[in-house]
N, C-alpha and C positions, 0 to 999 in steps of 0.2 A: 495520204489524201490531204489536200489543202483547200481552203476556201479563201479566195482573195489574198493568198500568200500566208494565211494562218494555218499552221500545221495542226490538223485535228487529232494527230496521235500524240500531241504534246501532253506530258503527264500533268495531272491536277494536284496530286499530293506527293510529298516526299518526306522522308524522315532520315536524319543522319544519326549514326551511332558511333561517332568517332571516339576512340578510346585514348585518353591522355595518359601521361606517365603517372599521374596521381592515381588513376583508376588501377593501374597495374600494381603500384605499391600497396594500395589498399587490399587488393585481392591476394597478393603475396603474403602480407602481414596476417590476413585472416586465415589463410591456409596454414601458415606457421603456427598460429594459435591452436588450430584443430589438431595438428600433428603432435605438438608438444604436450597438449592436454591428454591426448590418448596415450602417448608413450609413457607419461609420468604415472598415470592412474590405472590403465587397463593391465590385467594379468590373468593367468589361468584361474586364479581364485576370485578376481574381481572382473565380472563380465558386463557390468552396467554402470555407467558414469554420467555425470552432467558437467559440462564445461561452461563457465560464465565468460562470454566473449566480450571484447572491448572494441569499439565503444559500447556503452550500455544499450544503445539503440539496436544492436545486433541480437540482443537477447541471449538466451541459453541454448546450448546444443546437447541433446540427450543421445547417448550411444548405448545400444543394448545388443549383446551377442548371445544367441540361443540356438538350440537344435530344434528344427521344425521339420517334421516329416522325414527325418533321417538325414537332413542336410543342415549345415551351419549357415545361419542367416545373421547379417549385421543390419540392424535397423537404426537409422539416423533421423531424429526429429528436430527440425530447426524452427526457430521463431521468426526468421527473417528470410525473405525471398533471395536476398543476396547470399546468405549462408547456404541455402539450398542449391543455388547455382554453383557456388564454389565447390561444394561436395560433388555435384554431378560432373564438373569439369575435371576434378582431380581424383576420381573414385579409384582408379587403378593404383595410384601412388599410396592411397590410404589402405587398400587391400594388401599391398606389399608390406606396409608398416605393421598391419595386424598379423600378417604371416610371421614376421620377425618376432612378434610377441607371443607366438604359439597358436594363433587362430588361423585355420585354413578356411577362408570364406568362400562359400559356393554361391551365395545370392546376397545382393545388397538392396535395401529399400530406403529411399530418401523421401520424407514427407514434410509438410509444412504445418505447424501448429495453427489451429484455427484462430487462436487469440491474435496471432500476428496479422491475419487477414482483417480483423476488426480494427487493429491499429493502423493498417494501411488505408482503410476506408476513411478513418479520421483525418489522416494526412491529406488524402485526396479531397476530402470535404473542405479542409482549410483552403486548398488551392482554388477549388471551384467557387467558394464563397467570396474570396478576394477578387477573382475575375468578374463575378457578378456585380460586386460593389464598386470596383475601382477601375478596371480596364475598359477603355472605350476608344473611339476614333479620336476624340479630343485629348485623351490621356493614354497614349499608346505604349507607355512603359511604366511598370510597377515593380516594387520589391516587396517580397513577403517574408516576414520573420516567422519561421515555422516553429511549431511546438511538438516535442521537446526541443530545447536549445541546441542539443547535440546534432540536430538535423541541419542547422545553419540557416542560410537565406536562400530564397529562390527568386530570380528576376525573370520577368516576362516582358518581351518587347515585340511590338509589331513593326515590321520594316519592309522595304522593297529590296528584292534581290533578283537579279537577272530579269527584271521586268515583271515579276510576280510578287504578290503579297505573302509574306512569311511571318510565322510566329516563332520567336527564339526563346527557348526555356533554358536558363543557365542555373544549375544547382551548385551548391558548395561541396557536395560529395556524391559518390556513386550510388548510395542507398536511395536518395531522393530521385535520382535519374531513373533507377530501376522501377521505383513505385509509379512514376509518371508513365513510363513505357507500358507497364502492366495494366494500367487503368486509363489509357489514353482516350478511349471512347467517351468517357465522362467529360474530359477536358474539351474535346472537339464539340460535344453537344452543347456545353455552356457557351462556347464561342458562337455557335450557330444560333442559339437562342437569343443572343445579344445582337444578332445581325452583323457580326464582325466577319467580313469575308476574308478567309485565309486559304491559300492554295498550296502552301508548303509549311513544313514543321521541322525545326531543329531542336534536338534535346542534347545538351552538352553538360560537361562538368567543368567548373572553373579550374584552370591549370594551377600547378603547384606553386608558382610564383605569385598567384593572386591575380594574374592578368586574364582578361576574357579572351577566349579563343577567337581567331579570325574566321570570317565566313566568305573568304575570297575564292579565287579559282583553284587554289591548292587543295580545296576541300572536295573537289568534284569526284576524286577517286573514291572517297568514303561515302558518297551520296547513294542512297537506294531509291531508284525510281520504279514506279509501278504504272505502266501504260493502261492497265485494266481500270484505273480510276477515272479514265475518260469515259463518262457515261452519256446517256442521251440528253440529260439536262444540259451538260456542257456543250454538246453538239448543237442543240437548239439555240443555246445562247449565242454561239458563234454564227449560226445561220441567221438569227435575227439581226446581229451586228452587220452581216453582209447585206441583208435586205435593206437595212436603214441607210447604208452608204452606197447603194447601187445608183447607177446613172438613170434618171427618170426617162431620158430619151432613148436609152438602150437597156431596158430591164432584162434581168436574167429570165430565161425561159423556164417553164414548169418542168420540162424534161430534165433540165440540169439539176433542179432540186430533187427530183425523183431519183436520178442517177446517184447523187451524193448520199441521199438517205439509204439507197440500196447498198452502196459501198459500206456505209457505216453499219448497217444491219449485218452484212456479211462479216465485217470485222468483229462485231460484238459476238456473233455466233461462234466464230473461231476462238475468241477469247474464252467464252463459256466452255467450249469443248476442251480447251487446254486446262481450264480449272477442273473439269470433271476427270480428265486423264490424270492430273496430278493427285486428285483426291483418291481415285482408284489405286494409283501407285502407292500412295501412303497407306491405304487400307491393307493392300497386299503385303507391304513391308511389315506392318504391325502384326498381321496374321503369321508371317514367316518368323518374326521375332518371337511371338508367343509360342508357336510350335517348337522353335529351337529351344526356348527356355523350358518347355514341358519335357522335351526329349532329354535335355541335360538333367532335369530334376529326376526323371525316371531312371536314368543311368546312375546318378548319384545314389538314389534309393536302393537300386539293385546292388551297387557296390557295397554300401554299408550293410545291407541284408546278408550278402555273401560273406562279408568280413565277420559279421555277428555269428553266422552259422559255423564258419570255420573256427572261430574262437570257442564256440560251444562244443564242437567235436574235440578240440584239443583239450579242453577242461575235462570232458568225459573220459578221454583216453588216459589222462593223467590220474583220474580217480580210479579207473579200472586197474591201472598199473599199481597204484598204491594199495588197492584191495588185494591184488594177487600177492604183493610182497608181504602184506600182513598175514595172509593165509599160509604162505610158505614158511614164514617165521613161526607161526603157531604150530604147523605140522612138525617142524624140526624140534620145537620145544616138547611137543607131545612124545615124539620118538625118543628123545633123551630121557624123559620121565619113565617111559616103558622100559628102556634098557637098564635104567637104574633099579627099577623094581625087580627085573629079572636077575640082576646081579645080587641084589639083597636076598632074593629067594634062594639063589644058589648058595650064598654064604650061610644062610640058615640051615639048608639041607646038609651042607658039609659039616657044620658045627654039631648037628644031631648025630651024624655018623661017628 
């Protein structure tokens, strides 16, 4: 649907998550640290370790392997969202490594230490305060020195791209990018509170050679668009623009407005229906996954219970066999003693004759 050539399905918000070679190297180095730390320290005698990751901003990673409810569980507690994501992305490789170390893992649990959440809020607060104090229409570009220094710098720039106003966030590393993405609502709120109109967002990491990434046509493939962001406010804004620019001698008829509003309402209802269907599908997937996990846990518990019972019967049979051997040996010894007594008695009788 269009109003005076303006496409009302045009998206209002967009976020790019283009991954640079620097991000890949960081993720690979982090995964190598986790593997090496686990390989060097974990063993059948040592089932709980803590790995100090580099850089220090990644914090520590705690790994604990234990038997819970008859199954072997590996628990990973990270202090950084980046580390948690790396674990989830490479969990199968980690399970294979643990298997080589003698641990057959039936369940993995990856959690985030609450202290890291507080640290992330502090970083987000730094960004929000700098936007509040420095970024404006007259100062459309700022650079923030983040604390601790290992986080590097963050630049924020307001610019025009493809005819819309965008905000470009460029971090020095993938950690800051991840924190911004996880807490983006707070960033959007402060921009709105300062009456800074932004219709698109780009969150990137400075490339390895120190050059800023481009935001040209070659980035279209990595752009994520969301037509559901076109809400009634945007529609009414376009409608007002149309009315302000209509020909006074040939005004648009009321029925045209009504038809356009009806079309938009139908579109909005369809979008809401799609959201509900996606939500229902997600809930069903979670239920199926939960049932599958419970079924697997029950099977594992039954397997270990059966194995335990079998081992118990084997031990009992061995004990019975050992007892029978002891009884047979005792009977033989008693029989020998009786025969010896009979022989002695016969010898005495012969001597007396």
